[in-house]
C-alpha positions, 0 to 999 in steps of 0.5 A: 500500500502506498500513499504519496503525500507532498505537503507540509500542511498541519494535517497531512503527513509527509510519508509513505504509508505502508502499514495499517497503523500509519494509514489509521493515524493519517486518516484520523488526522485528516478527518480531524482537520476536515472537522475543524475546517468545516467548523471554522467555516460553518460548514456541515460535516455530516456523518455521510460526508465524513464516511465518504472522506474516510472511504477515500482516505482509506482506499488504495486506488481511486474509487468511482461513485458507485463503489463508494455508494456500495460501501455506504449502503453496506454500512447503512447510509443508504443506496440511492446515488444522490447519497454519494454524489451529494457528499462527493460534490461537497467534498470536492467543492471544499477541497477535500477530494478531486475527481480524476476524470480519466477514471471517472473516480475520486481520490482524497486531496493530498494538499487540501486547502492549499491553492492548487490545480491538481495534477495526477500521475495515473499508472495504466498497469495497477491503476494507482494515482499520485497527486503531483505538485506541478506548476509550469503546465498550469501556468501555461494553460492559464496564460493561454486562456487569458490570451484567448479570453477563455475563463477556466472553470476547472483545471487538472492535468492527468498523465498516464504511464507506469508507476515506480512500483510497476516499473521495478517489478518489470511491468 
């Protein structure tokens, strides 16, 4: 299990999480910070929103809305798609998660509440996704948009290739 985190924010740990104890500490810290953020910004961090964020923080791979919904249903949160989509919309609009368009799936944000445009490195072999901090391509896209009078509403870069783990194992 590998979760790549590239940040120094208060609630993220710079670590490669390779065991359950590290993962559990990371999830607990992230949930606590999300609760504090919501409290400080007068946002409702409902049980469903909390659980969806936990599911994504615990996941080894990006998850689609229906995979999240299935887990929510198994835990008694409901089985209707709006249950998952409303929670995901809230979490995405408040910087807790990102949608990886290429996969139609979601990942927990590695840099929550830090201004950034997400960049994803997607392994075509194992399906892992790493959020990378890349600034130059984003600047170029924004400059081109300004020059063309285009207003960007959402921006992300998704690169597909082979992750280090798959490369070292010969895939």
